[in-house]
Backbone as CSV, one residue per row, in Angstrom:
resi,resn,N_x,N_y,N_z,CA_x,CA_y,CA_z,C_x,C_y,C_z
1,MET,-15.234,-21.834,-0.465,-15.483,-20.185,-2.137,-14.519,-19.622,-2.262
2,ALA,-14.474,-19.132,-4.122,-13.112,-19.258,-4.142,-13.187,-17.168,-4.122
3,GLN,-12.188,-16.469,-3.557,-12.553,-14.668,-3.650,-12.225,-14.195,-5.097
4,GLN,-13.431,-13.574,-5.118,-13.470,-12.991,-6.729,-12.781,-12.085,-6.824
5,LYS,-11.951,-11.722,-7.898,-10.678,-10.682,-8.159,-11.736,-9.316,-8.312
6,GLU,-10.836,-8.542,-8.098,-11.475,-7.000,-8.826,-10.740,-6.674,-9.575
7,ASN,-11.418,-6.045,-11.130,-10.630,-5.479,-11.774,-9.938,-4.422,-11.667
8,ARG,-8.580,-3.691,-11.790,-8.119,-2.888,-10.906,-7.070,-2.077,-11.711
9,LYS,-6.335,-0.888,-11.250,-5.384,-0.796,-11.910,-4.302,-0.388,-11.059
10,THR,-2.742,-1.013,-10.811,-2.305,-0.417,-9.890,-1.224,0.402,-10.133
11,TYR,-0.482,1.146,-9.151,0.100,1.952,-8.550,1.374,2.177,-8.244
12,ASN,2.264,1.986,-8.971,3.591,1.855,-7.913,3.755,2.658,-6.916
13,PHE,3.491,2.767,-5.301,3.455,3.824,-4.238,5.194,3.502,-3.226
14,HIS,4.666,4.769,-2.346,5.829,4.849,-1.445,4.862,5.331,-0.565
15,GLY,4.658,4.237,1.078,4.014,3.989,1.973,4.845,4.286,3.139
16,ILE,4.083,3.765,3.992,4.457,4.267,5.364,3.783,3.485,6.556
17,THR,3.410,2.731,7.281,2.364,2.294,7.862,3.062,2.067,9.689
18,LYS,1.849,2.611,10.394,2.619,3.116,12.271,1.455,1.456,12.534
19,SER,1.215,0.383,12.055,-0.369,0.130,13.005,0.093,-1.506,12.670
20,ARG,0.999,-1.202,11.495,1.401,-3.258,11.114,2.210,-3.614,12.321
21,TYR,3.361,-3.382,12.322,4.569,-4.164,13.478,3.947,-3.811,15.350
22,GLY,3.390,-2.908,15.709,3.225,-2.367,16.517,2.733,-0.962,17.126
23,GLN,2.811,-0.818,18.255,2.633,0.419,19.048,4.082,1.402,18.809
24,GLY,4.888,2.317,17.984,5.365,3.495,17.982,6.363,2.689,16.801
25,VAL,6.288,1.793,16.194,7.027,1.278,14.992,6.778,1.360,13.579
26,HIS,7.120,2.132,13.075,7.067,2.793,11.683,7.730,1.443,10.070
27,TYR,7.313,1.145,9.212,8.324,0.844,7.983,7.796,1.347,7.405
28,GLU,8.690,1.566,6.608,8.330,3.221,5.262,9.153,1.170,3.812
29,VAL,8.218,1.846,3.067,8.298,0.454,2.413,7.835,1.365,0.458
30,PHE,7.869,0.401,-0.664,7.605,1.040,-1.802,6.862,-0.396,-2.087
31,GLY,5.658,-0.260,-3.082,4.792,-0.872,-3.155,3.542,-0.909,-4.443
32,HIS,2.620,-1.728,-4.518,1.716,-1.393,-5.655,0.264,-1.097,-4.933
33,ALA,-0.474,0.305,-5.038,-1.868,1.199,-4.123,-2.148,0.047,-5.257
34,TYR,-3.733,0.343,-5.101,-5.021,0.599,-5.427,-6.175,1.129,-5.427
35,VAL,-6.961,1.297,-5.842,-8.456,2.282,-5.114,-9.214,0.462,-5.637
36,ARG,-9.623,-0.213,-4.300,-11.271,-1.112,-4.555,-12.756,-0.644,-5.804
37,SER,-13.591,-1.314,-5.973,-14.731,-0.205,-6.212,-15.163,-0.234,-5.190
38,ASP,-15.063,-0.682,-3.905,-15.704,0.336,-3.013,-15.820,1.204,-2.801
39,GLY,-13.812,2.029,-2.992,-13.398,3.282,-3.373,-12.330,2.795,-1.913
40,ARG,-12.235,2.267,-1.507,-11.058,1.568,-0.757,-9.460,1.816,-1.196
41,VAL,-8.451,2.352,-0.425,-7.764,2.386,-0.866,-6.489,1.049,-0.492
42,CYS,-5.632,0.179,-1.299,-5.439,-0.642,-0.664,-4.094,-0.847,-1.333
43,ALA,-3.087,-1.433,-0.949,-2.044,-1.592,-1.276,-0.974,-3.137,-0.394
44,TRP,-0.257,-3.548,-1.603,0.470,-4.527,-1.099,1.708,-4.782,-1.528
45,PHE,2.805,-5.101,-0.468,3.625,-5.045,-0.651,4.964,-5.758,0.436
46,ALA,5.879,-5.185,0.138,6.573,-7.280,1.320,7.052,-6.736,2.084
47,GLY,7.003,-7.055,3.183,6.710,-6.685,5.115,8.080,-6.995,5.695
48,ARG,8.477,-6.529,6.853,9.937,-6.849,6.689,10.682,-7.665,7.646
49,ASP,9.610,-8.879,7.217,9.638,-10.353,7.579,9.506,-11.106,6.803
50,ARG,9.913,-10.552,5.384,9.271,-10.832,3.791,8.352,-11.242,3.229
51,ASP,7.300,-11.380,4.063,6.197,-12.047,3.969,5.064,-10.572,3.063
52,ALA,4.241,-11.101,2.257,3.241,-10.630,1.230,3.037,-9.520,2.266
53,ILE,2.497,-8.954,2.557,1.870,-7.909,2.537,0.366,-7.321,2.338
54,GLU,-0.979,-7.408,2.544,-1.794,-6.459,1.896,-2.979,-5.687,2.796
55,LEU,-2.369,-4.712,2.965,-3.370,-3.776,3.370,-4.610,-2.300,2.745
56,CYS,-5.356,-2.585,3.820,-6.920,-1.373,3.426,-6.575,-0.867,4.439
57,GLU,-5.802,-0.563,4.852,-6.886,0.467,6.107,-4.894,0.278,6.915
58,GLY,-4.430,2.079,7.841,-2.782,1.901,8.461,-1.788,1.991,7.769
59,PHE,-2.323,2.618,6.340,-1.055,3.446,6.369,-1.345,4.100,5.408
60,ARG,-0.728,5.304,5.084,-0.285,6.161,3.965,0.267,6.154,3.154
61,VAL,-0.152,6.794,2.339,1.000,6.477,0.524,1.551,8.404,0.873
62,LEU,2.697,8.259,0.378,3.682,9.003,0.680,3.662,9.826,-0.499
63,SER,3.733,8.896,-1.764,4.274,9.299,-3.142,3.511,7.951,-4.149
64,ARG,2.529,8.646,-5.374,2.238,7.483,-6.464,2.778,8.257,-7.797
65,SER,3.816,8.410,-8.238,3.793,8.926,-8.902,4.468,8.200,-10.043
66,ARG,3.922,7.668,-11.389,4.492,6.382,-11.948,6.302,6.969,-11.889
67,THR,6.731,8.418,-12.654,7.705,8.811,-13.634,9.025,8.700,-12.379
68,ASN,8.361,8.952,-11.006,9.605,9.392,-10.002,8.798,9.313,-8.644
69,PRO,8.187,7.605,-8.038,8.065,7.369,-6.948,8.813,8.298,-6.187
70,ASN,9.370,9.213,-6.165,9.743,9.714,-4.738,9.081,10.918,-4.536
71,GLU,8.398,11.244,-6.137,7.376,12.704,-5.764,6.406,12.643,-5.167
72,GLU,6.655,13.347,-3.885,5.233,13.854,-2.898,4.355,13.840,-2.842
73,VAL,3.475,13.382,-2.658,1.580,14.035,-2.429,1.168,14.557,-2.495
74,PRO,0.319,15.351,-3.536,0.327,16.833,-3.093,-1.146,17.474,-1.722
């Protein structure tokens, strides 16, 4: 069965995950974040092994500005 795509708006983001690569290993990354129709915040980004990663938990958005991706989230 084909997976149905949701209409969603994406945002550039700077984020961090501490759960993807094991205990005590954190990974900071730039990618694309979006809010799903069920309210979950998810993100796509390139992993440290150059693989495409999609997470809907286990990460924190550090910035989401369109004009300045280094601007902190209040």
